[in-house]
N, C-alpha and C positions, 0 to 999 in steps of 0.2 A: 293926414286923415288919408286914406285909402279906399281906391273906385277901382270897381274889377268889372272890366269891360272883354269877358273871353267865356261869352255864354254859349260860344258854338264850339268850345273847346270841352265844356263842362258846366252844368250848373249845381251850385248847393242843393244839398235835399233838404227839403221842406221837412219843418215840422213834425205833420202831420204824417210823412213817410217813415220818418224816424220812429216814431210812435208806435206805426204798424210794426213795423222793424222790431223793434223792441217787445213788443205783445210775441211775436210769434219767437225768438228768441228763449222766452222765459217760460212763454207758455204754453206755445204752440211748436216744440223744436220735433216731433216726431220725423219718421220716417214717412212721408206719404204714399207710399205703395205697401207699407205695413194695415194689416185689417183690423185692427186693436183701435181703441179708441184714441189714444196718444196719435197712433196715423194717421185716424181722420182725423182728428183736428187742424192736422197740417196740411191734409187732401182737401179740407174745407179752403183754409188759408188759399191754396194755390189755385182751386176752381175759382172763388171769388174773383181773385187777382187778373183769371184770364177773362173773365167776364167783363172786367171793368176794362181791360186794355181792347177787348174787340169794340166794348162802346164805343171807345178814342173814335176809332176808323169807322165804325155802321158795317162790324164782321160779325158773324155766328161764331161763338165762343170757342166752337174744335176748330176753327181756321186757325186759330194762335198756338203756335208752337214757341216754347219759352227756351232762350237761350242765354249765354253769357255776356252777351252785348250786342252790339250793332256789327262790329266784324264777324262774329263768327255769324249772324243771320246771314249777311250777305254769302260766305263762304258757303255756308247750308244751302242758298240759294242754286249759287254756281255752282257748286259740286253736284248737288244734288239732281241736277238735269243732266250733266255732262256724263256723268258715272252709269247714264243706261243705257248708253250709246257703245258697242263693241270696237268700231273704229272714230278716229275723230271727224266732227262736222262743222260746219261753221255756225259761228255766233257773232254779234253785234254789239260794240259797246260805244260809250262817247268818250270823246277826247279829254274828257274832263270829269272822270269818274274819280272818287275816291280809292286811295291806294290799295281799300280792303275789297275792291273789285279788280282795281288795275293790276293787282301783282296776282292774285290766282290766275288770271285772264293768262298774265304774260306766262308761267307756268303752264297753261294748257298749250300754248303755242309752243312752247318747248316739245308737249308729247305729241303735235304735229295737228293742232287744233288749227283751223283757218279763223284768225280775225280781223273782223273790221272795226275802224275805230272813227267812229263819225267824226268829222270837222265841226270846229262851232265857229260864230259871225265873234264880232269884236265884244260884243256883249256876254259872250259865254254862251250862248243859246244853239242849241240843236236844229237845222231846218230838219220838217216832217218831209219834204222831198228827196232830201237826203238819204235818212232810212227809206223809202220806196227802192230808191234806186239801189241801195245795197243789196236787198233782201236773196236770197238765194234759194234755190231748191233743196237746200240740204241747211238752210239758216232754222236753227233750232231754239234757240234761244236770245234774247234781245234785252240787253241792260241799260237802261239810263238813270241818272239819278235825278233826284225830283227837285232839290235845292243843294245848290253846291256849296259845300262848306266855306270857303278860302274866298270866294269872289260875293256869295250869296244868288246867284243866279237861279231861279226858276226854271225848270223847262217845261215845254208842251205836252205833259205828262197825258192827257185826253187824247190830242191827236196821236202822237208816237204809239200809245197801247193801241189805239186802233186801228193802226195798220199793219202792227206788228198780229195780232188778233186773225185779221182779216187772212194774213198769210198763213197762220196756223203756227207760229214761233211762239214760245212761253216767252211774259213778258215779266220781267222785272225790274223792282224800283227801290231804290235806298231812301228812303223818306226820315233817315233819322233826322234832319234836320227841320224838316215840317212839321213832323207830328206835334201836336200839342201847342204848335204855332198856326196854322193853318188848316182847314175843314179836309179831312179824309173821310171820305165815303166809300168803300169797294163796293156799296150795291149799283154805283153810278162809275166809276173810276175804271177802266178797262185794263188792270191789272190783274196776273196770275199770285204773284210771289211781291210782298213789299217789306223793308226790313225795317227796325224801330230800336229806340235804345230808350233807356230808363233814365239812365244819367244827363240827357240831353233834357229831358220837362221834369225834372227838379225829382228825379227819384235816385236811389241809391247806383253806385258803379257795380259793375258785373251782373249786368241785367238787362236782357234785352229780349226780342220777339221776331221770328219772321210768320206773316202771314201768309198762308197757303189756299187759296180758292180751291173750295170743294171740288173734287174730279181731277185737280193737277198732281202728279206722279211724283214725286222725289225717293232718292235713295239717301239715307241717311250716311253720317261721316263719322259717326260713334254708334259704334252695335255694345251691347248689353242687355240691359233690363228690359227694355223697350219704354222707357218711360217717354212721355211727350209723342205720345202715338206713335210710338216705335222708331221716328224721326231725330230723337236727343237723347241717348240713352245717359242715366247715372240720376244718382239723385238729386232732386231740384233744391236749389235755392232757397227754400220756403222765405226768410225773411228779404232776400233782395226782391224776390218776387211780389211779396205780401207790399215794399214799399215803392214797387213800379206798380201795381196795382193801384194804389191811393194816388200815386201821383199823376198816371193818366185821368184816373176819376175826376180830380179836383182841374185838373189840366183842361177836361173838356166843358166842363164846371164854368171856369172862368175865360174862356175864348172870347168869347162876345165883347168882353169889355178890353181883356191882355192884348188882344192883338193890334187893335186900334190904337191903343196907347202907345204899343213900340212903334209903332207904323208911324206916328204923328213925332215921337223923339228922334227916330232914326232922320226923318226928313229933317227936324231940328239941327242933328247934328250936319248933315249934309250944305244947309244953312250958314250953320255959324265957319267951316271950313273952307266954304266957297273961293274967299277971297286970298286962302294962303297960296304963294306961289311956288313954296314948297312939297305942296299937295294935289295932287289930282285923283279924281275917284278915277278906281276902276271899270275900264269897259263903255266907259260913255262920256260925252263932253257935260260940258257943265249945262249947255243951252236945254240937252236931250234928258237930263238928269231927271227930272219928274215925271216922264212917260215910262222910263226906263224902271223906276222905282216899282210901278206895276207887274214887273216880274223879277221883284226880288224878294229876299226871303224877309218877312216886315220888322228883324230887329238886326239887322246885316247891315253896315257900311263898309267899305272897301275903298284902299288909296293905293299910291304908289308915289315914290319922291321921285320926281323928275333930274334932280339935281345929284341923284347916288351918283356914287362913283362904282358902284359894286364890291368894292371893298372895304374903305374905312367909313363909308357911308352907305350903310343899306335899313332894309327891312328889321335883320335882326338886331341893330344898332339902337334902332329908333325903340324897342320892344325894351331893352335894358335899361335905356335912360328914362323911360316912361316909368318902367319899374323901381327905379331909383325915386321916382316923384310920389311912388305909391301907387303908381293905375297899371293896373294889367290888361294888355294888351298884345293882338299877338301877329306874327310874321306868317306870309305865306312859303316862302322859301324854306327849302332845307340843309341842315348843317351835318356832314357824315365825316367824323374824321378832323374837325375845326376848319374843314374848307365847305364853303357855303356855294350851295347851288342854285340854280334856277328855278322856280315854281313852273312846274311842266303845266299847271294850269293856266297860269299867263302864257307861257311860251305857246299855248294851245289858240290862244285868244290872239297871238298874233304880236305879242313883246318881245322885245329884243331882249337879251339874256341879260345884260346889265338891268334892264327895266324891270325883267323877271325874278330879280335877288331885291328887289325895293317892295314889295307889296308888302301893308300893313292891311289888319281888319280890327274896327270896334263891334263888337255886340251885344248888344243889351240885352236886358232880362228885369225881372217881376222888382231888383232889389233897385234900376234903376229911377233917378229921377231928374228933372231939368236941370236941375243946381250940378249934378255930376258931370252933364255934358257941357255946363259952362265952365267949369273947373278945367278938365281935360281938355278945351281946347284953348285956355288959357296958358297951360303948363306944356301943350305941343306945341305951340307957336314960340314960345319959349326954347324949346327945346330945338325946334328946327333951326330957329335964328341964330341959335350957337353952334350950330353941328353945320347947317348947310353953307356951302359957298352961296357967290349969287346965283340964283335958280338959272339952269340953261333949260333950251326948249327942246330938249330930249322927248319925243312922243314915242308910239309905238312904232 
């Protein structure tokens, strides 16, 4: 029996998206920039997908710039703003950003940019008052992740975007984990730039998009033929874009039913693991879990191991053991050259270095059913009983 519970890492490409990709490969394979009929067939595919993705977030089609994925969309958002300035300015990010934001910002710091990293509470949430206090006269960009992929925290984007907009700073959010799972309305959200990824919503890997609010100016990362409104030169990956469009359209159609179903399964998973002494939910006590779930991604459950020693028992160990049992989950800490590093996300939330090596996440999807939860809980309890010593009272 195999159970996949790592939907935040990637989702299986749905059959409808694969069919659209096959049609593009076999029938609409022209260069979308060519004026002849072969090119125009491909161009129609790209523009149809642009409309489909735009509808998912209630945005005009011309505001969608296709990229190779969420990481490129994040980089285009950050670098597209900062490259407009001849001298370094000030920007604000959160302390729990995805590496697709954290790494380019770290590089910009080396070039002289001033960066403020907003702290988060034990739940992983930014306080809007901290953003207001951090703004400076030369703050030109604020980037706060919408849904944190490791611990599942949702940020108060409406409040944060309102503050940034009132100051005159460009506001970007990475919504890769949110799109297709929760409604996004760009006519209501005070967001200037928003990143999306195809393979997080059952489209193919290798496609993503950046929403650019009309009137917001960016400079491109790649220059050349001027495709994608001159913001992303290069011949578009028509098959991947076609699959992305279909996946986005179906996600929008199914969200009203699928999102409550995922929330129910997520809460059921938390309930089934509530009495396991070797496992605690990250960022919240058991008593407050129900309230905290309102600010968590609907498909996301994250935990840490209070009895972990950071070496023989840690998040990676548990992932490997679960994999041997045919169950795919994920760990939050990073492993470089064989050495396990603490998760910077958990560290930012106040966890010790040892606890920050002991995080795991279980993320649910379209194929997940209650029986999968039951089997996973049984196996997880057995693995923990075998691996863990007497549970310590290690806390954050």
